[in-house]
C-alpha positions in Angstrom: 0.0 0.0 0.0 1.3 3.5 -0.7 1.7 5.7 2.3 -0.8 8.5 3.0 0.6 11.9 4.1 -0.5 13.3 7.4 -0.4 17.1 7.6 -0.9 18.9 10.9 -2.2 22.5 10.8 -3.6 25.0 13.2 -7.3 24.9 13.4 -9.3 28.1 13.0 -10.9 29.6 16.2 -14.4 28.2 15.9 -17.4 27.3 18.0 -17.2 23.8 19.6 -20.9 23.1 18.8 -21.5 24.3 15.2 -17.8 24.7 14.1 -18.6 28.1 12.6 -16.4 31.2 13.4 -17.5 33.5 16.2 -18.9 36.9 15.7 -18.0 40.1 17.6 -18.8 40.6 21.3 -22.5 41.5 22.0 -23.8 39.8 18.8 -25.8 36.6 18.5 -22.8 34.2 18.0 -20.3 36.0 20.3 -17.7 33.8 22.0 -18.6 32.4 25.5 -16.5 30.1 27.7 -17.9 27.4 30.1 -16.3 27.0 33.5 -14.6 23.9 32.2 -12.9 26.0 29.6 -14.6 25.2 26.3 -15.6 27.9 23.8 -19.0 28.2 22.2 -21.1 30.7 20.5 -23.7 32.4 22.7 -26.7 31.3 20.6 -25.4 27.8 20.3 -24.9 27.2 24.1 -28.4 28.7 24.8 -30.0 26.5 22.2 -28.1 23.5 23.7 -29.5 24.4 27.1 -33.0 24.4 25.8 -32.7 20.7 24.8 -32.0 19.7 28.4 -34.9 18.7 30.6 -33.8 20.5 33.8 -31.9 23.6 34.9 -28.6 21.6 34.6 -27.0 20.6 31.4 -23.8 18.8 30.2 -21.0 20.5 28.4 -21.3 19.4 24.8 -17.5 18.9 24.6 -16.5 17.1 27.9 -19.9 16.3 29.4 -19.1 18.2 32.7 -22.4 18.9 34.5 -23.1 22.7 34.4 -25.6 25.0 36.1 -27.6 27.3 33.9 -25.2 30.2 34.5 -21.9 28.3 34.3 -20.7 30.2 31.3 -19.7 33.8 30.5 -18.8 36.0 27.5 -15.2 36.5 26.5 -13.9 40.0 25.7 -10.6 41.6 24.5 -10.0 39.1 21.7 -7.8 40.0 18.7 -9.6 40.7 15.4 -8.1 37.6 13.8 -10.5 35.5 15.9 -13.4 36.8 13.9 -11.8 36.1 10.5 -14.2 33.8 8.7 -11.8 32.9 5.9 -8.9 30.8 7.3 -6.0 29.8 5.1 -6.8 26.1 5.6 -10.0 24.2 4.6 -12.6 25.0 7.2 -14.2 22.0 9.0 -17.5 23.7 9.5 -19.7 20.8 10.8 -19.5 18.4 13.7 -16.3 16.3 14.4 -16.5 12.6 15.0 -16.8 13.0 18.8 -19.9 15.2 18.3 -21.4 12.7 15.9 -21.1 10.1 18.6 -23.0 12.4 20.9 -25.5 13.0 18.1 -26.5 9.4 18.2 -25.7 8.3 21.8 -26.8 11.1 24.0 -30.4 11.5 22.8 -29.5 14.8 21.2 -31.7 13.7 18.3 -33.3 10.6 16.9 -31.3 8.0 15.2 -32.0 9.0 11.6 -29.6 8.9 8.7 -27.7 12.2 8.4 -25.0 14.0 6.4 -22.2 15.9 8.2 -19.8 18.1 6.3 -16.1 17.7 7.0 -14.5 20.4 4.9 -14.8 22.6 1.8 -11.9 22.8 -0.6 -11.1 24.7 -3.8 -9.6 23.7 -7.1 -7.2 26.2 -8.9 -8.9 25.4 -12.2 -12.4 25.2 -13.7 -12.9 21.5 -14.1 -13.3 20.0 -17.6 -12.5 16.4 -16.7 -12.1 14.5 -13.4 -11.9 11.1 -11.8 -11.7 9.8 -8.2 -9.9 7.0 -6.5 -9.9 6.3 -2.7 -9.7 9.9 -1.3 -8.0 11.4 -4.3 -9.6 13.6 -6.9 -7.8 14.1 -10.2 -8.9 17.0 -12.4 -8.0 18.7 -15.6 -9.2 22.2 -16.4 -8.3 25.8 -17.4 -7.3 28.5 -15.0 -9.3 31.7 -14.7 -6.3 33.9 -15.8 -7.2 35.6 -19.1 -3.6 35.5 -20.3 -3.2 31.8 -19.6 -5.3 29.6 -21.9 -3.5 26.5 -20.9 -4.8 23.3 -19.2 -3.5 22.2 -15.9 -3.7 18.8 -14.2 -4.0 18.7 -10.4 -4.7 16.1 -7.7 -6.3 16.9 -4.4 -6.7 14.7 -1.3 -10.3 15.2 -0.4 -10.1 14.1 3.2 -7.7 17.0 4.1 -8.1 19.5 1.2 -4.4 19.3 0.5 -3.4 19.8 -3.1 -0.9 17.1 -4.0 0.3 18.7 -7.3 -0.8 21.1 -10.0 1.1 21.1 -13.3 0.7 22.6 -16.8 -0.2 20.1 -19.5 1.1 22.0 -22.5 -0.5 23.1 -25.8 -2.3 19.8 -26.6 -5.9 19.7 -25.3 -6.6 16.9 -22.8 -9.9 15.1 -23.6 -10.0 12.1 -21.2 -8.5 10.7 -18.1 -8.8 7.7 -15.8 -7.3 6.5 -12.5 -5.9 3.0 -12.3 -8.2 1.7 -9.5 -6.6 -1.7 -9.5 -3.2 -0.7 -8.0 -2.7 -0.3 -4.3 1.0 0.1 -4.4 1.0 3.5 -6.2 -1.2 6.2 -7.7 -1.4 5.8 -11.5 -3.5 7.4 -14.2 -3.7 7.8 -18.0 -4.6 10.9 -19.9 -5.7 11.2 -23.5 -5.5 14.1 -25.9 -7.3 15.6 -28.8 -4.5 14.7 -31.2 -4.6 11.0 -30.3 -1.7 11.1 -27.8 -1.9 9.0 -24.6 0.3 9.5 -21.6 0.6 7.2 -18.5 1.6 8.9 -15.3 2.7 7.5 -11.9 2.8 9.7 -8.8 5.9 10.0 -6.7 5.9 8.4 -3.2 5.1 11.7 -1.5 2.4 12.4 -4.1 3.8 15.9 -4.7 4.5 15.3 -8.4 4.0 12.7 -11.2 6.2 11.2 -13.9 5.2 10.2 -17.4 6.4 6.6 -17.6 5.3 5.8 -21.2 3.5 7.5 -24.2 1.6 6.4 -27.3 0.2 8.2 -30.3 -2.9 6.9 -31.9 -3.5 7.3 -35.6 -7.2 7.6 -35.2 -7.4 11.1 -33.7 -9.2 12.3 -30.5 -9.3 10.1 -27.4 -12.9 10.3 -26.3 -12.9 8.1 -23.2 -10.7 5.8 -21.1 -11.0 3.2 -18.4 -8.8 0.6 -16.7 -9.8 -3.0 -17.0 -7.2 -4.4 -14.7 -3.9 -3.5 -13.0 -2.0 -3.8 -16.3 -4.7 -3.2 -19.0 -6.8 -0.3 -20.1 -9.3 0.6 -22.8 -9.8 3.8 -24.8 -12.2 4.9 -27.4 -11.1 6.8 -30.6 -12.4 7.8 -34.0 -15.7 6.7 -35.3 -16.6 3.7 -33.1 -13.4 2.0 -32.0 -12.5 0.7 -28.5 -8.8 -0.3 -28.3 -7.5 -2.3 -25.4 -3.8 -2.6 -24.6 -1.3 -3.5 -21.9 0.0 -0.5 -20.0 3.6 -1.6 -20.5 3.2 -1.7 -24.3 0.7 0.9 -25.4 1.4 0.4 -29.1 0.0 -3.2 -29.1 -3.8 -2.6 -29.3 -6.8 -4.7 -30.2 -10.2 -3.3 -31.2 -13.0 -4.9 -29.2 -15.8 -3.3 -31.3 -17.5 -5.8 -33.6 -20.0 -3.9 -35.7 -20.6 -2.9 -39.3 -18.9 0.3 -40.2 -22.3 1.9 -40.9 -23.4 1.2 -37.3 -20.3 2.8 -35.7 -20.2 6.3 -34.2 -18.4 8.2 -31.4 -18.1 6.1 -28.2 -18.0 7.8 -24.8 -18.4 6.9 -21.1 -16.3 3.8 -21.1 -16.7 1.6 -18.0 -15.4 -1.9 -17.2 -18.1 -4.6 -17.1 -15.8 -7.6 -16.7 -12.2 -8.6 -17.6 -13.3 -9.2 -21.2 -16.1 -6.6 -21.7 -16.6 -2.8 -21.4 -19.7 -0.6 -21.6 -19.9 2.6 -23.6 -22.5 5.1 -24.9 -22.9 5.2 -28.7 -25.8 6.7 -30.7 -27.7 7.3 -27.4 -27.5 3.6 -26.5 -25.5 1.7 -24.0 -23.4 -1.0 -25.8 -21.5 -4.0 -24.6 -18.1 -4.3 -26.3 -16.8 -7.8 -25.6 -13.5 -9.3 -26.7 -13.8 -11.4 -29.8 -17.6 -11.2 -29.8 -20.2 -9.2 -31.6 -21.1 -5.9 -29.9 -24.7 -5.3 -29.0 -27.1 -2.9 -27.3 -27.6 -3.4 -23.6 -30.0 -0.5 -23.1 -31.8 2.1 -25.0 -34.8 4.4 -24.3 -37.3 6.2 -26.6 -37.8 10.0 -26.5 -35.0 10.6 -24.0 -31.3 11.2 -24.1 -28.9 9.0 -22.0 -26.7 11.5 -20.3 -24.7 9.1 -18.1 -24.8 5.9 -16.2 -23.1 4.3 -13.2 -22.0 0.6 -13.1 -21.6 -1.5 -10.0 -20.1 -4.7 -11.5 -19.9 -6.6 -8.2 -23.7 -6.5 -8.0 -24.5 -6.5 -11.7 -26.4 -3.2 -11.4 -26.4 -0.1 -13.6 -28.1 3.2 -12.8 -28.9 5.2 -16.0 -29.6 8.9 -16.1 -31.8 10.1 -18.9 -32.9 13.6 -19.8 -36.0 14.7 -21.7 -35.5 15.9 -25.2 -36.8 19.3 -24.4 -34.2 20.4 -21.8 -35.2 23.3 -19.5 -31.8 25.0 -19.8 -28.5 24.1 -21.4 -27.2 22.8 -18.1 -30.3 21.3 -16.4 -33.1 19.0 -17.5 -36.2 17.3 -16.2 -34.8 13.8 -15.8 -35.5 10.3 -14.9 -33.2 7.6 -13.7 -33.5 3.8 -14.3 -31.8 0.9 -12.6 -30.9 -2.1 -14.6 -30.3 -5.3 -12.7 -28.3 -7.6 -15.0 -29.0 -11.3 -14.6 -26.1 -13.8 -14.4 -24.2 -14.1 -17.6 -25.4 -16.7 -20.0 -23.0 -18.4 -22.4 -25.5 -18.0 -25.2 -27.1 -14.6 -24.5 -24.2 -12.8 -22.9 -25.3 -9.9 -20.7 -28.6 -9.3 -22.5 -30.9 -10.4 -19.7 -31.8 -7.7 -17.2 -34.7 -6.1 -15.3 -35.5 -2.4 -15.5 -37.1 -0.3 -12.7 -37.8 3.5 -12.9 -36.3 4.7 -9.6 -36.4 8.5 -9.8 -39.4 10.2 -11.2 -39.6 13.4 -13.2 -42.1 15.3 -11.1 -39.9 15.5 -8.0 -36.4 15.7 -9.4 -34.3 17.9 -11.6 -30.7 17.0 -12.1 -27.7 18.8 -13.5 -27.6 17.7 -17.1 -24.1 16.4 -17.0 -23.0 14.9 -13.7 -21.4 11.6 -12.6 -22.4 9.7 -9.5 -21.7 6.4 -7.8 -23.7 4.1 -5.5 -23.1 1.4 -3.0 -25.0 -1.8 -2.1 -25.5 -2.9 1.4 -25.9 -6.6 2.0 -25.9 -6.5 5.8 -29.7 -7.1 5.9 -31.8 -9.9 4.4 -32.3 -7.9 1.2 -29.8 -5.9 -0.7 -30.3 -2.1 -0.4 -28.9 0.4 -2.9 -27.8 3.8 -1.6 -27.5 6.6 -4.2 -26.6 10.3 -3.8 -28.1 12.8 -6.2 -28.2 16.6 -6.4 -31.8 17.7 -6.7 -32.0 21.2 -8.3 -35.7 21.5 -7.6 -35.3 21.5 -3.8 -31.6 22.7 -3.9 -30.4 19.8 -1.7 -28.2 16.8 -2.0 -30.3 13.7 -1.3 -29.4 10.3 0.0 -31.8 7.8 -1.6 -32.4 4.2 -0.6 -33.7 1.9 -3.2 -35.3 -1.4 -2.4 -36.3 -0.5 1.2 -39.2 1.1 2.9 -38.0 4.7 2.4 -37.1 6.8 -0.5 -35.2 9.9 0.5 -33.2 9.2 3.7 -31.5 12.6 4.3 -31.1 16.0 2.7 -28.2 18.5 2.8 -28.7 22.0 1.4 -26.1 23.4 -1.1 -25.9 26.5 -3.1 -25.2 26.5 -6.9 -26.1 22.8 -7.3 -26.4 23.4 -11.0 -22.6 23.5 -11.0 -22.4 20.1 -9.4 -20.6 17.7 -11.7 -20.1 14.6 -9.5 -21.1 12.8 -6.3 -18.8 9.9 -5.4 -18.7 7.3 -2.6 -15.1 6.9 -1.4 -14.3 3.3 -0.6 -16.8 1.0 1.3 -19.1 1.7 4.3 -17.3 1.5 7.6 -18.8 0.5 11.0 -18.9 3.7 13.0 -20.9 2.5 16.0 -22.5 -0.8 16.8 -25.5 -0.1 14.7 -24.3 2.9 12.6 -22.4 2.7 9.3 -20.4 5.6 7.8 -19.8 6.3 4.1 -17.4 8.9 3.0 -18.8 11.1 0.1 -17.2 13.8 -2.0 -19.4 16.4 -3.8 -17.6 17.9 -6.8 -18.4 21.3 -8.3 -16.7 23.1 -11.2 -14.3 24.9 -8.9 -14.6 23.4 -5.5 -15.5 20.3 -3.6 -17.1 19.2 -0.3 -16.1 16.2 1.8 -19.0 14.7 3.7 -19.7 11.7 5.9 -23.1 9.9 5.6 -24.2 8.1 8.7 -27.1 5.6 8.7 -28.5 3.1 11.1 -28.6 -0.6 10.1 -31.0 -2.0 12.7 -34.2 -0.5 11.5 
């Protein structure tokens, strides 16, 4: 396993309850200190008192029993205390200890909930991105008017630390992909408009990357890329070709598309289906491109445009996002989402057997027109439950949706400018947080910033 970097930094001067900066003395959120020495905003500690059944209450930080007047305002603080824009990413929601109190000390009912960890910024406006573990790799242009050059940068979403940011040069990058099958290094491939492909490996400290090999395709623009295994990846080029090659010899490629030339067109959104098959979108249909076999349509829909899909190959499930043909705006659309449960592979029929369920209905949801998402499947209960995170522009919230259970929307978290959201990703697998509470790390990606969140949900109801 590659080593993660741990960085220690001075935390901003913030309230121990809401993790927001204090306001000046005499105002609603002025700084107060308990007799046990913990700092909180005046409005927060008063609201905390109101939740207690008697005139005594516990300090929300150390649980010391306090009388109703065992706190006092603090004066003569430097102006820097009230600076709401610290130099480091601001952790502006509850920390893990407070989440434990959230569920154990009857502060609220045991309902699924989001808690924000931090907000971070990219130095570019994102054109392309991919995620792996807690890393986000992006390509985009800077906002400087005299610098019309693409940059590639990688950010550690758990800390907000920028690992590297480097100029790509004059060629336009059109695709990228992490190697999600390596655990000994961080590796990725990037494809360009002129058909060039570069494979990069990050240094041990992740502060820079090295191009370890290159390849120039004769078929023009690289539209999409995905790794199939640790040493193999696929890329789509030209009019309907998907080439697969070994990472150590990019020049030896094999086309997995088996279609008549008249049926071929641009292929995008490549994703691995198995060691011998990939999926891709072509002519508004999801195709299966399988090694040494005829390619075929897995899914199509009438009167709608397939904007994206998300594949969970371990559970043979695909969630497809479709927009109506009459989009509301250029960036948003009345949309529907469908889940495809693919049956076990048949030697005769391949992957053509599946069941379709309409899971998100038009009347209650409006999505960004182009965004990527991921989902996870919980098998801890008798039935498999699917958890999906989607930005709903109609209600301006990020929603956690459970499919296959009793409930639909489990939790909501409000966000501004959700129309700029381009991705919601689960990081890793759910972890046991408490005896009956699971935690899933989630990153919400916008054009110029990201939010790291934890999603907590009970497993005993």
